[in-house]
Chimera marker file (.cmm) of the C-alpha trace (Angstrom):
<marker_set name="trace">
<marker id="1" x="59.707" y="136.350" z="43.457" r="1" g="1" b="0" radius="0.5"/>
<marker id="2" x="60.091" y="133.084" z="41.654" r="1" g="1" b="0" radius="0.5"/>
<marker id="3" x="63.378" y="131.228" z="42.141" r="1" g="1" b="0" radius="0.5"/>
<marker id="4" x="64.919" y="129.229" z="39.321" r="1" g="1" b="0" radius="0.5"/>
<marker id="5" x="64.894" y="125.425" z="39.548" r="1" g="1" b="0" radius="0.5"/>
<marker id="6" x="68.663" y="125.155" z="39.751" r="1" g="1" b="0" radius="0.5"/>
<marker id="7" x="68.672" y="127.395" z="42.863" r="1" g="1" b="0" radius="0.5"/>
<marker id="8" x="66.085" y="125.191" z="44.578" r="1" g="1" b="0" radius="0.5"/>
<marker id="9" x="68.164" y="122.127" z="43.665" r="1" g="1" b="0" radius="0.5"/>
<marker id="10" x="71.290" y="123.815" z="44.989" r="1" g="1" b="0" radius="0.5"/>
<marker id="11" x="69.556" y="124.681" z="48.295" r="1" g="1" b="0" radius="0.5"/>
<marker id="12" x="68.379" y="121.093" z="48.611" r="1" g="1" b="0" radius="0.5"/>
<marker id="13" x="71.902" y="119.883" z="47.928" r="1" g="1" b="0" radius="0.5"/>
<marker id="14" x="73.327" y="122.193" z="50.626" r="1" g="1" b="0" radius="0.5"/>
<marker id="15" x="70.691" y="121.013" z="53.114" r="1" g="1" b="0" radius="0.5"/>
<marker id="16" x="71.530" y="117.370" z="52.414" r="1" g="1" b="0" radius="0.5"/>
<marker id="17" x="75.262" y="118.097" z="52.796" r="1" g="1" b="0" radius="0.5"/>
<marker id="18" x="74.700" y="119.817" z="56.151" r="1" g="1" b="0" radius="0.5"/>
<marker id="19" x="72.683" y="116.867" z="57.437" r="1" g="1" b="0" radius="0.5"/>
<marker id="20" x="75.346" y="114.448" z="56.180" r="1" g="1" b="0" radius="0.5"/>
<marker id="21" x="78.172" y="116.333" z="57.920" r="1" g="1" b="0" radius="0.5"/>
<marker id="22" x="76.238" y="116.549" z="61.194" r="1" g="1" b="0" radius="0.5"/>
<marker id="23" x="75.539" y="112.809" z="61.144" r="1" g="1" b="0" radius="0.5"/>
<marker id="24" x="79.132" y="111.861" z="60.256" r="1" g="1" b="0" radius="0.5"/>
<marker id="25" x="80.489" y="114.184" z="62.947" r="1" g="1" b="0" radius="0.5"/>
<marker id="26" x="78.265" y="112.477" z="65.544" r="1" g="1" b="0" radius="0.5"/>
<marker id="27" x="79.301" y="109.043" z="64.302" r="1" g="1" b="0" radius="0.5"/>
<marker id="28" x="83.001" y="109.913" z="64.305" r="1" g="1" b="0" radius="0.5"/>
<marker id="29" x="82.836" y="111.424" z="67.799" r="1" g="1" b="0" radius="0.5"/>
<marker id="30" x="80.955" y="108.411" z="69.142" r="1" g="1" b="0" radius="0.5"/>
<marker id="31" x="83.361" y="106.021" z="67.409" r="1" g="1" b="0" radius="0.5"/>
<marker id="32" x="86.367" y="107.865" z="68.864" r="1" g="1" b="0" radius="0.5"/>
<marker id="33" x="84.755" y="107.552" z="72.304" r="1" g="1" b="0" radius="0.5"/>
<marker id="34" x="84.269" y="103.836" z="71.786" r="1" g="1" b="0" radius="0.5"/>
<marker id="35" x="87.886" y="103.514" z="70.603" r="1" g="1" b="0" radius="0.5"/>
<marker id="36" x="89.056" y="105.260" z="73.774" r="1" g="1" b="0" radius="0.5"/>
<marker id="37" x="86.883" y="102.939" z="75.864" r="1" g="1" b="0" radius="0.5"/>
<marker id="38" x="88.315" y="99.883" z="74.099" r="1" g="1" b="0" radius="0.5"/>
<marker id="39" x="91.881" y="101.156" z="74.580" r="1" g="1" b="0" radius="0.5"/>
<marker id="40" x="91.192" y="101.757" z="78.288" r="1" g="1" b="0" radius="0.5"/>
<marker id="41" x="89.664" y="98.279" z="78.579" r="1" g="1" b="0" radius="0.5"/>
<marker id="42" x="92.677" y="96.734" z="76.803" r="1" g="1" b="0" radius="0.5"/>
<marker id="43" x="95.049" y="98.626" z="79.107" r="1" g="1" b="0" radius="0.5"/>
<marker id="44" x="93.136" y="97.411" z="82.173" r="1" g="1" b="0" radius="0.5"/>
<marker id="45" x="93.230" y="93.805" z="80.938" r="1" g="1" b="0" radius="0.5"/>
<marker id="46" x="96.968" y="94.057" z="80.207" r="1" g="1" b="0" radius="0.5"/>
<marker id="47" x="97.611" y="95.470" z="83.674" r="1" g="1" b="0" radius="0.5"/>
<marker id="48" x="95.576" y="92.673" z="85.270" r="1" g="1" b="0" radius="0.5"/>
<marker id="49" x="97.450" y="89.989" z="83.316" r="1" g="1" b="0" radius="0.5"/>
<marker id="50" x="100.789" y="91.570" z="84.207" r="1" g="1" b="0" radius="0.5"/>
<marker id="51" x="99.792" y="91.579" z="87.885" r="1" g="1" b="0" radius="0.5"/>
<marker id="52" x="98.800" y="87.907" z="87.756" r="1" g="1" b="0" radius="0.5"/>
<marker id="53" x="101.993" y="86.941" z="85.902" r="1" g="1" b="0" radius="0.5"/>
<marker id="54" x="104.078" y="88.758" z="88.514" r="1" g="1" b="0" radius="0.5"/>
<marker id="55" x="102.308" y="86.713" z="91.208" r="1" g="1" b="0" radius="0.5"/>
<marker id="56" x="103.684" y="83.571" z="89.567" r="1" g="1" b="0" radius="0.5"/>
<marker id="57" x="100.429" y="82.146" z="88.226" r="1" g="1" b="0" radius="0.5"/>
<marker id="58" x="100.577" y="79.812" z="85.246" r="1" g="1" b="0" radius="0.5"/>
<marker id="59" x="99.188" y="80.752" z="81.850" r="1" g="1" b="0" radius="0.5"/>
<marker id="60" x="96.285" y="78.338" z="82.270" r="1" g="1" b="0" radius="0.5"/>
<marker id="61" x="95.375" y="79.808" z="85.686" r="1" g="1" b="0" radius="0.5"/>
<marker id="62" x="95.442" y="83.351" z="84.291" r="1" g="1" b="0" radius="0.5"/>
<marker id="63" x="93.246" y="82.339" z="81.340" r="1" g="1" b="0" radius="0.5"/>
<marker id="64" x="90.709" y="80.838" z="83.743" r="1" g="1" b="0" radius="0.5"/>
<marker id="65" x="90.767" y="83.815" z="86.128" r="1" g="1" b="0" radius="0.5"/>
<marker id="66" x="90.409" y="86.410" z="83.347" r="1" g="1" b="0" radius="0.5"/>
<marker id="67" x="87.898" y="84.256" z="81.446" r="1" g="1" b="0" radius="0.5"/>
<marker id="68" x="89.560" y="84.871" z="78.095" r="1" g="1" b="0" radius="0.5"/>
<marker id="69" x="90.463" y="82.621" z="75.202" r="1" g="1" b="0" radius="0.5"/>
<marker id="70" x="94.018" y="81.249" z="75.071" r="1" g="1" b="0" radius="0.5"/>
<marker id="71" x="94.616" y="83.000" z="71.760" r="1" g="1" b="0" radius="0.5"/>
<marker id="72" x="93.610" y="86.346" z="73.317" r="1" g="1" b="0" radius="0.5"/>
<marker id="73" x="95.819" y="85.668" z="76.336" r="1" g="1" b="0" radius="0.5"/>
<marker id="74" x="98.888" y="85.013" z="74.204" r="1" g="1" b="0" radius="0.5"/>
<marker id="75" x="98.125" y="88.127" z="72.145" r="1" g="1" b="0" radius="0.5"/>
<marker id="76" x="98.033" y="90.131" z="75.386" r="1" g="1" b="0" radius="0.5"/>
<marker id="77" x="101.176" y="88.433" z="76.615" r="1" g="1" b="0" radius="0.5"/>
<marker id="78" x="103.008" y="89.466" z="73.429" r="1" g="1" b="0" radius="0.5"/>
<marker id="79" x="101.717" y="93.030" z="73.903" r="1" g="1" b="0" radius="0.5"/>
<marker id="80" x="103.127" y="93.036" z="77.449" r="1" g="1" b="0" radius="0.5"/>
<marker id="81" x="106.464" y="91.727" z="76.201" r="1" g="1" b="0" radius="0.5"/>
<marker id="82" x="106.620" y="94.423" z="73.512" r="1" g="1" b="0" radius="0.5"/>
<marker id="83" x="105.742" y="97.107" z="76.055" r="1" g="1" b="0" radius="0.5"/>
<marker id="84" x="108.457" y="96.018" z="78.514" r="1" g="1" b="0" radius="0.5"/>
<marker id="85" x="111.008" y="95.634" z="75.716" r="1" g="1" b="0" radius="0.5"/>
<marker id="86" x="110.355" y="99.178" z="74.514" r="1" g="1" b="0" radius="0.5"/>
<marker id="87" x="110.760" y="100.516" z="78.056" r="1" g="1" b="0" radius="0.5"/>
<marker id="88" x="114.017" y="98.612" z="78.480" r="1" g="1" b="0" radius="0.5"/>
<marker id="89" x="115.334" y="99.864" z="75.131" r="1" g="1" b="0" radius="0.5"/>
<marker id="90" x="114.726" y="103.443" z="76.217" r="1" g="1" b="0" radius="0.5"/>
<marker id="91" x="116.768" y="103.033" z="79.376" r="1" g="1" b="0" radius="0.5"/>
<marker id="92" x="120.316" y="104.248" z="79.251" r="1" g="1" b="0" radius="0.5"/>
<marker id="93" x="123.292" y="102.477" z="80.760" r="1" g="1" b="0" radius="0.5"/>
<marker id="94" x="123.242" y="104.963" z="83.636" r="1" g="1" b="0" radius="0.5"/>
<marker id="95" x="119.573" y="104.195" z="84.317" r="1" g="1" b="0" radius="0.5"/>
<marker id="96" x="120.287" y="100.476" z="84.440" r="1" g="1" b="0" radius="0.5"/>
<marker id="97" x="123.295" y="100.965" z="86.731" r="1" g="1" b="0" radius="0.5"/>
<marker id="98" x="121.195" y="103.165" z="89.025" r="1" g="1" b="0" radius="0.5"/>
<marker id="99" x="118.374" y="100.584" z="89.125" r="1" g="1" b="0" radius="0.5"/>
<marker id="100" x="120.863" y="97.805" z="89.890" r="1" g="1" b="0" radius="0.5"/>
<marker id="101" x="122.351" y="99.886" z="92.694" r="1" g="1" b="0" radius="0.5"/>
<marker id="102" x="118.931" y="100.392" z="94.294" r="1" g="1" b="0" radius="0.5"/>
<marker id="103" x="118.118" y="96.695" z="93.951" r="1" g="1" b="0" radius="0.5"/>
<marker id="104" x="121.488" y="95.745" z="95.449" r="1" g="1" b="0" radius="0.5"/>
<marker id="105" x="120.899" y="98.015" z="98.465" r="1" g="1" b="0" radius="0.5"/>
<marker id="106" x="117.431" y="96.561" z="99.043" r="1" g="1" b="0" radius="0.5"/>
<marker id="107" x="118.681" y="92.994" z="98.767" r="1" g="1" b="0" radius="0.5"/>
<marker id="108" x="121.523" y="93.710" z="101.209" r="1" g="1" b="0" radius="0.5"/>
<marker id="109" x="119.084" y="95.232" z="103.700" r="1" g="1" b="0" radius="0.5"/>
<marker id="110" x="116.699" y="92.282" z="103.310" r="1" g="1" b="0" radius="0.5"/>
<marker id="111" x="119.564" y="89.818" z="103.775" r="1" g="1" b="0" radius="0.5"/>
<marker id="112" x="120.642" y="91.522" z="107.013" r="1" g="1" b="0" radius="0.5"/>
<marker id="113" x="117.064" y="91.454" z="108.341" r="1" g="1" b="0" radius="0.5"/>
<marker id="114" x="116.645" y="87.795" z="107.350" r="1" g="1" b="0" radius="0.5"/>
<marker id="115" x="119.950" y="86.892" z="109.075" r="1" g="1" b="0" radius="0.5"/>
<marker id="116" x="118.769" y="88.593" z="112.264" r="1" g="1" b="0" radius="0.5"/>
<marker id="117" x="115.511" y="86.646" z="112.136" r="1" g="1" b="0" radius="0.5"/>
<marker id="118" x="117.388" y="83.378" z="111.490" r="1" g="1" b="0" radius="0.5"/>
<marker id="119" x="119.675" y="83.950" z="114.506" r="1" g="1" b="0" radius="0.5"/>
<marker id="120" x="116.779" y="84.429" z="116.927" r="1" g="1" b="0" radius="0.5"/>
<marker id="121" x="116.286" y="81.576" z="119.342" r="1" g="1" b="0" radius="0.5"/>
<marker id="122" x="113.506" y="79.262" z="118.182" r="1" g="1" b="0" radius="0.5"/>
<marker id="123" x="113.339" y="80.970" z="114.782" r="1" g="1" b="0" radius="0.5"/>
<marker id="124" x="111.605" y="79.381" z="111.866" r="1" g="1" b="0" radius="0.5"/>
<marker id="125" x="114.180" y="77.428" z="109.798" r="1" g="1" b="0" radius="0.5"/>
<marker id="126" x="112.779" y="79.042" z="106.645" r="1" g="1" b="0" radius="0.5"/>
<marker id="127" x="114.626" y="82.241" z="107.568" r="1" g="1" b="0" radius="0.5"/>
<marker id="128" x="117.913" y="80.501" z="106.814" r="1" g="1" b="0" radius="0.5"/>
<marker id="129" x="116.572" y="79.462" z="103.411" r="1" g="1" b="0" radius="0.5"/>
<marker id="130" x="115.403" y="83.020" z="102.749" r="1" g="1" b="0" radius="0.5"/>
<marker id="131" x="118.831" y="84.361" z="103.688" r="1" g="1" b="0" radius="0.5"/>
<marker id="132" x="120.493" y="81.892" z="101.324" r="1" g="1" b="0" radius="0.5"/>
<marker id="133" x="118.125" y="82.783" z="98.469" r="1" g="1" b="0" radius="0.5"/>
<marker id="134" x="118.782" y="86.501" z="98.930" r="1" g="1" b="0" radius="0.5"/>
<marker id="135" x="122.536" y="85.853" z="98.865" r="1" g="1" b="0" radius="0.5"/>
<marker id="136" x="122.103" y="83.911" z="95.603" r="1" g="1" b="0" radius="0.5"/>
<marker id="137" x="120.031" y="86.758" z="94.154" r="1" g="1" b="0" radius="0.5"/>
<marker id="138" x="122.757" y="89.242" z="95.120" r="1" g="1" b="0" radius="0.5"/>
<marker id="139" x="125.355" y="87.065" z="93.419" r="1" g="1" b="0" radius="0.5"/>
<marker id="140" x="123.216" y="86.845" z="90.268" r="1" g="1" b="0" radius="0.5"/>
<marker id="141" x="122.760" y="90.603" z="90.281" r="1" g="1" b="0" radius="0.5"/>
<marker id="142" x="126.503" y="91.147" z="90.490" r="1" g="1" b="0" radius="0.5"/>
<marker id="143" x="127.200" y="88.664" z="87.669" r="1" g="1" b="0" radius="0.5"/>
<marker id="144" x="124.268" y="89.290" z="85.349" r="1" g="1" b="0" radius="0.5"/>
<marker id="145" x="123.993" y="93.014" z="85.993" r="1" g="1" b="0" radius="0.5"/>
<marker id="146" x="127.179" y="93.604" z="84.049" r="1" g="1" b="0" radius="0.5"/>
<marker id="147" x="125.797" y="91.454" z="81.235" r="1" g="1" b="0" radius="0.5"/>
<marker id="148" x="122.584" y="93.484" z="81.144" r="1" g="1" b="0" radius="0.5"/>
<marker id="149" x="124.534" y="96.743" z="80.843" r="1" g="1" b="0" radius="0.5"/>
<marker id="150" x="126.754" y="95.229" z="78.162" r="1" g="1" b="0" radius="0.5"/>
<marker id="151" x="123.712" y="93.941" z="76.219" r="1" g="1" b="0" radius="0.5"/>
<marker id="152" x="122.077" y="97.367" z="76.428" r="1" g="1" b="0" radius="0.5"/>
<marker id="153" x="125.204" y="98.975" z="74.963" r="1" g="1" b="0" radius="0.5"/>
<marker id="154" x="125.161" y="96.415" z="72.157" r="1" g="1" b="0" radius="0.5"/>
<marker id="155" x="121.491" y="97.213" z="71.483" r="1" g="1" b="0" radius="0.5"/>
<marker id="156" x="122.386" y="100.887" z="71.174" r="1" g="1" b="0" radius="0.5"/>
<marker id="157" x="125.184" y="100.065" z="68.732" r="1" g="1" b="0" radius="0.5"/>
<marker id="158" x="122.835" y="97.878" z="66.675" r="1" g="1" b="0" radius="0.5"/>
<marker id="159" x="120.254" y="100.686" z="66.551" r="1" g="1" b="0" radius="0.5"/>
<marker id="160" x="122.952" y="103.149" z="65.449" r="1" g="1" b="0" radius="0.5"/>
<marker id="161" x="124.171" y="100.758" z="62.747" r="1" g="1" b="0" radius="0.5"/>
<marker id="162" x="120.612" y="100.194" z="61.533" r="1" g="1" b="0" radius="0.5"/>
<marker id="163" x="119.971" y="103.958" z="61.371" r="1" g="1" b="0" radius="0.5"/>
<marker id="164" x="123.224" y="104.501" z="59.480" r="1" g="1" b="0" radius="0.5"/>
<marker id="165" x="122.254" y="101.834" z="56.932" r="1" g="1" b="0" radius="0.5"/>
<marker id="166" x="118.849" y="103.456" z="56.477" r="1" g="1" b="0" radius="0.5"/>
<marker id="167" x="120.416" y="106.863" z="55.884" r="1" g="1" b="0" radius="0.5"/>
<marker id="168" x="122.959" y="105.561" z="53.354" r="1" g="1" b="0" radius="0.5"/>
<link id1="1" id2="2" r="1" g="1" b="0" radius="0.2"/>
<link id1="2" id2="3" r="1" g="1" b="0" radius="0.2"/>
<link id1="3" id2="4" r="1" g="1" b="0" radius="0.2"/>
<link id1="4" id2="5" r="1" g="1" b="0" radius="0.2"/>
<link id1="5" id2="6" r="1" g="1" b="0" radius="0.2"/>
<link id1="6" id2="7" r="1" g="1" b="0" radius="0.2"/>
<link id1="7" id2="8" r="1" g="1" b="0" radius="0.2"/>
<link id1="8" id2="9" r="1" g="1" b="0" radius="0.2"/>
<link id1="9" id2="10" r="1" g="1" b="0" radius="0.2"/>
<link id1="10" id2="11" r="1" g="1" b="0" radius="0.2"/>
<link id1="11" id2="12" r="1" g="1" b="0" radius="0.2"/>
<link id1="12" id2="13" r="1" g="1" b="0" radius="0.2"/>
<link id1="13" id2="14" r="1" g="1" b="0" radius="0.2"/>
<link id1="14" id2="15" r="1" g="1" b="0" radius="0.2"/>
<link id1="15" id2="16" r="1" g="1" b="0" radius="0.2"/>
<link id1="16" id2="17" r="1" g="1" b="0" radius="0.2"/>
<link id1="17" id2="18" r="1" g="1" b="0" radius="0.2"/>
<link id1="18" id2="19" r="1" g="1" b="0" radius="0.2"/>
<link id1="19" id2="20" r="1" g="1" b="0" radius="0.2"/>
<link id1="20" id2="21" r="1" g="1" b="0" radius="0.2"/>
<link id1="21" id2="22" r="1" g="1" b="0" radius="0.2"/>
<link id1="22" id2="23" r="1" g="1" b="0" radius="0.2"/>
<link id1="23" id2="24" r="1" g="1" b="0" radius="0.2"/>
<link id1="24" id2="25" r="1" g="1" b="0" radius="0.2"/>
<link id1="25" id2="26" r="1" g="1" b="0" radius="0.2"/>
<link id1="26" id2="27" r="1" g="1" b="0" radius="0.2"/>
<link id1="27" id2="28" r="1" g="1" b="0" radius="0.2"/>
<link id1="28" id2="29" r="1" g="1" b="0" radius="0.2"/>
<link id1="29" id2="30" r="1" g="1" b="0" radius="0.2"/>
<link id1="30" id2="31" r="1" g="1" b="0" radius="0.2"/>
<link id1="31" id2="32" r="1" g="1" b="0" radius="0.2"/>
<link id1="32" id2="33" r="1" g="1" b="0" radius="0.2"/>
<link id1="33" id2="34" r="1" g="1" b="0" radius="0.2"/>
<link id1="34" id2="35" r="1" g="1" b="0" radius="0.2"/>
<link id1="35" id2="36" r="1" g="1" b="0" radius="0.2"/>
<link id1="36" id2="37" r="1" g="1" b="0" radius="0.2"/>
<link id1="37" id2="38" r="1" g="1" b="0" radius="0.2"/>
<link id1="38" id2="39" r="1" g="1" b="0" radius="0.2"/>
<link id1="39" id2="40" r="1" g="1" b="0" radius="0.2"/>
<link id1="40" id2="41" r="1" g="1" b="0" radius="0.2"/>
<link id1="41" id2="42" r="1" g="1" b="0" radius="0.2"/>
<link id1="42" id2="43" r="1" g="1" b="0" radius="0.2"/>
<link id1="43" id2="44" r="1" g="1" b="0" radius="0.2"/>
<link id1="44" id2="45" r="1" g="1" b="0" radius="0.2"/>
<link id1="45" id2="46" r="1" g="1" b="0" radius="0.2"/>
<link id1="46" id2="47" r="1" g="1" b="0" radius="0.2"/>
<link id1="47" id2="48" r="1" g="1" b="0" radius="0.2"/>
<link id1="48" id2="49" r="1" g="1" b="0" radius="0.2"/>
<link id1="49" id2="50" r="1" g="1" b="0" radius="0.2"/>
<link id1="50" id2="51" r="1" g="1" b="0" radius="0.2"/>
<link id1="51" id2="52" r="1" g="1" b="0" radius="0.2"/>
<link id1="52" id2="53" r="1" g="1" b="0" radius="0.2"/>
<link id1="53" id2="54" r="1" g="1" b="0" radius="0.2"/>
<link id1="54" id2="55" r="1" g="1" b="0" radius="0.2"/>
<link id1="55" id2="56" r="1" g="1" b="0" radius="0.2"/>
<link id1="56" id2="57" r="1" g="1" b="0" radius="0.2"/>
<link id1="57" id2="58" r="1" g="1" b="0" radius="0.2"/>
<link id1="58" id2="59" r="1" g="1" b="0" radius="0.2"/>
<link id1="59" id2="60" r="1" g="1" b="0" radius="0.2"/>
<link id1="60" id2="61" r="1" g="1" b="0" radius="0.2"/>
<link id1="61" id2="62" r="1" g="1" b="0" radius="0.2"/>
<link id1="62" id2="63" r="1" g="1" b="0" radius="0.2"/>
<link id1="63" id2="64" r="1" g="1" b="0" radius="0.2"/>
<link id1="64" id2="65" r="1" g="1" b="0" radius="0.2"/>
<link id1="65" id2="66" r="1" g="1" b="0" radius="0.2"/>
<link id1="66" id2="67" r="1" g="1" b="0" radius="0.2"/>
<link id1="67" id2="68" r="1" g="1" b="0" radius="0.2"/>
<link id1="68" id2="69" r="1" g="1" b="0" radius="0.2"/>
<link id1="69" id2="70" r="1" g="1" b="0" radius="0.2"/>
<link id1="70" id2="71" r="1" g="1" b="0" radius="0.2"/>
<link id1="71" id2="72" r="1" g="1" b="0" radius="0.2"/>
<link id1="72" id2="73" r="1" g="1" b="0" radius="0.2"/>
<link id1="73" id2="74" r="1" g="1" b="0" radius="0.2"/>
<link id1="74" id2="75" r="1" g="1" b="0" radius="0.2"/>
<link id1="75" id2="76" r="1" g="1" b="0" radius="0.2"/>
<link id1="76" id2="77" r="1" g="1" b="0" radius="0.2"/>
<link id1="77" id2="78" r="1" g="1" b="0" radius="0.2"/>
<link id1="78" id2="79" r="1" g="1" b="0" radius="0.2"/>
<link id1="79" id2="80" r="1" g="1" b="0" radius="0.2"/>
<link id1="80" id2="81" r="1" g="1" b="0" radius="0.2"/>
<link id1="81" id2="82" r="1" g="1" b="0" radius="0.2"/>
<link id1="82" id2="83" r="1" g="1" b="0" radius="0.2"/>
<link id1="83" id2="84" r="1" g="1" b="0" radius="0.2"/>
<link id1="84" id2="85" r="1" g="1" b="0" radius="0.2"/>
<link id1="85" id2="86" r="1" g="1" b="0" radius="0.2"/>
<link id1="86" id2="87" r="1" g="1" b="0" radius="0.2"/>
<link id1="87" id2="88" r="1" g="1" b="0" radius="0.2"/>
<link id1="88" id2="89" r="1" g="1" b="0" radius="0.2"/>
<link id1="89" id2="90" r="1" g="1" b="0" radius="0.2"/>
<link id1="90" id2="91" r="1" g="1" b="0" radius="0.2"/>
<link id1="91" id2="92" r="1" g="1" b="0" radius="0.2"/>
<link id1="92" id2="93" r="1" g="1" b="0" radius="0.2"/>
<link id1="93" id2="94" r="1" g="1" b="0" radius="0.2"/>
<link id1="94" id2="95" r="1" g="1" b="0" radius="0.2"/>
<link id1="95" id2="96" r="1" g="1" b="0" radius="0.2"/>
<link id1="96" id2="97" r="1" g="1" b="0" radius="0.2"/>
<link id1="97" id2="98" r="1" g="1" b="0" radius="0.2"/>
<link id1="98" id2="99" r="1" g="1" b="0" radius="0.2"/>
<link id1="99" id2="100" r="1" g="1" b="0" radius="0.2"/>
<link id1="100" id2="101" r="1" g="1" b="0" radius="0.2"/>
<link id1="101" id2="102" r="1" g="1" b="0" radius="0.2"/>
<link id1="102" id2="103" r="1" g="1" b="0" radius="0.2"/>
<link id1="103" id2="104" r="1" g="1" b="0" radius="0.2"/>
<link id1="104" id2="105" r="1" g="1" b="0" radius="0.2"/>
<link id1="105" id2="106" r="1" g="1" b="0" radius="0.2"/>
<link id1="106" id2="107" r="1" g="1" b="0" radius="0.2"/>
<link id1="107" id2="108" r="1" g="1" b="0" radius="0.2"/>
<link id1="108" id2="109" r="1" g="1" b="0" radius="0.2"/>
<link id1="109" id2="110" r="1" g="1" b="0" radius="0.2"/>
<link id1="110" id2="111" r="1" g="1" b="0" radius="0.2"/>
<link id1="111" id2="112" r="1" g="1" b="0" radius="0.2"/>
<link id1="112" id2="113" r="1" g="1" b="0" radius="0.2"/>
<link id1="113" id2="114" r="1" g="1" b="0" radius="0.2"/>
<link id1="114" id2="115" r="1" g="1" b="0" radius="0.2"/>
<link id1="115" id2="116" r="1" g="1" b="0" radius="0.2"/>
<link id1="116" id2="117" r="1" g="1" b="0" radius="0.2"/>
<link id1="117" id2="118" r="1" g="1" b="0" radius="0.2"/>
<link id1="118" id2="119" r="1" g="1" b="0" radius="0.2"/>
<link id1="119" id2="120" r="1" g="1" b="0" radius="0.2"/>
<link id1="120" id2="121" r="1" g="1" b="0" radius="0.2"/>
<link id1="121" id2="122" r="1" g="1" b="0" radius="0.2"/>
<link id1="122" id2="123" r="1" g="1" b="0" radius="0.2"/>
<link id1="123" id2="124" r="1" g="1" b="0" radius="0.2"/>
<link id1="124" id2="125" r="1" g="1" b="0" radius="0.2"/>
<link id1="125" id2="126" r="1" g="1" b="0" radius="0.2"/>
<link id1="126" id2="127" r="1" g="1" b="0" radius="0.2"/>
<link id1="127" id2="128" r="1" g="1" b="0" radius="0.2"/>
<link id1="128" id2="129" r="1" g="1" b="0" radius="0.2"/>
<link id1="129" id2="130" r="1" g="1" b="0" radius="0.2"/>
<link id1="130" id2="131" r="1" g="1" b="0" radius="0.2"/>
<link id1="131" id2="132" r="1" g="1" b="0" radius="0.2"/>
<link id1="132" id2="133" r="1" g="1" b="0" radius="0.2"/>
<link id1="133" id2="134" r="1" g="1" b="0" radius="0.2"/>
<link id1="134" id2="135" r="1" g="1" b="0" radius="0.2"/>
<link id1="135" id2="136" r="1" g="1" b="0" radius="0.2"/>
<link id1="136" id2="137" r="1" g="1" b="0" radius="0.2"/>
<link id1="137" id2="138" r="1" g="1" b="0" radius="0.2"/>
<link id1="138" id2="139" r="1" g="1" b="0" radius="0.2"/>
<link id1="139" id2="140" r="1" g="1" b="0" radius="0.2"/>
<link id1="140" id2="141" r="1" g="1" b="0" radius="0.2"/>
<link id1="141" id2="142" r="1" g="1" b="0" radius="0.2"/>
<link id1="142" id2="143" r="1" g="1" b="0" radius="0.2"/>
<link id1="143" id2="144" r="1" g="1" b="0" radius="0.2"/>
<link id1="144" id2="145" r="1" g="1" b="0" radius="0.2"/>
<link id1="145" id2="146" r="1" g="1" b="0" radius="0.2"/>
<link id1="146" id2="147" r="1" g="1" b="0" radius="0.2"/>
<link id1="147" id2="148" r="1" g="1" b="0" radius="0.2"/>
<link id1="148" id2="149" r="1" g="1" b="0" radius="0.2"/>
<link id1="149" id2="150" r="1" g="1" b="0" radius="0.2"/>
<link id1="150" id2="151" r="1" g="1" b="0" radius="0.2"/>
<link id1="151" id2="152" r="1" g="1" b="0" radius="0.2"/>
<link id1="152" id2="153" r="1" g="1" b="0" radius="0.2"/>
<link id1="153" id2="154" r="1" g="1" b="0" radius="0.2"/>
<link id1="154" id2="155" r="1" g="1" b="0" radius="0.2"/>
<link id1="155" id2="156" r="1" g="1" b="0" radius="0.2"/>
<link id1="156" id2="157" r="1" g="1" b="0" radius="0.2"/>
<link id1="157" id2="158" r="1" g="1" b="0" radius="0.2"/>
<link id1="158" id2="159" r="1" g="1" b="0" radius="0.2"/>
<link id1="159" id2="160" r="1" g="1" b="0" radius="0.2"/>
<link id1="160" id2="161" r="1" g="1" b="0" radius="0.2"/>
<link id1="161" id2="162" r="1" g="1" b="0" radius="0.2"/>
<link id1="162" id2="163" r="1" g="1" b="0" radius="0.2"/>
<link id1="163" id2="164" r="1" g="1" b="0" radius="0.2"/>
<link id1="164" id2="165" r="1" g="1" b="0" radius="0.2"/>
<link id1="165" id2="166" r="1" g="1" b="0" radius="0.2"/>
<link id1="166" id2="167" r="1" g="1" b="0" radius="0.2"/>
<link id1="167" id2="168" r="1" g="1" b="0" radius="0.2"/>
</marker_set>
């Protein structure tokens, strides 16, 4: 049986389409894998920078340790700031009050332990400094904790106002 030319052309077209879709599917799956790898790598770098910042290292020291360009470091630093700001925005007033209560209890316990160490005979004089610093931190928590709760309530009101303006 002889097939018409248009049918042979159509079969060729279908074969080319099948090959094209197989190739694009492989490319898209490999590109999604590479995207996931890059996101994981970015997350790891952000976590490392956050750890180094929390240790009190300077920006220059972190750039040297991570072997990244300053521009990249400040991009990452902004990403970290955005991430922590979004977490803080999601916290409710009750969450903040609960967190402050836990921190207050820990600071009180640490202050008591530091006072005991400072009162020991022949104790290192730094224990008195540590006790004083903990007392200052407790005072700041009591004063600024209320401000943090108040600011969070104001953020909620601003978000509500913004949503109302968008709906109107």
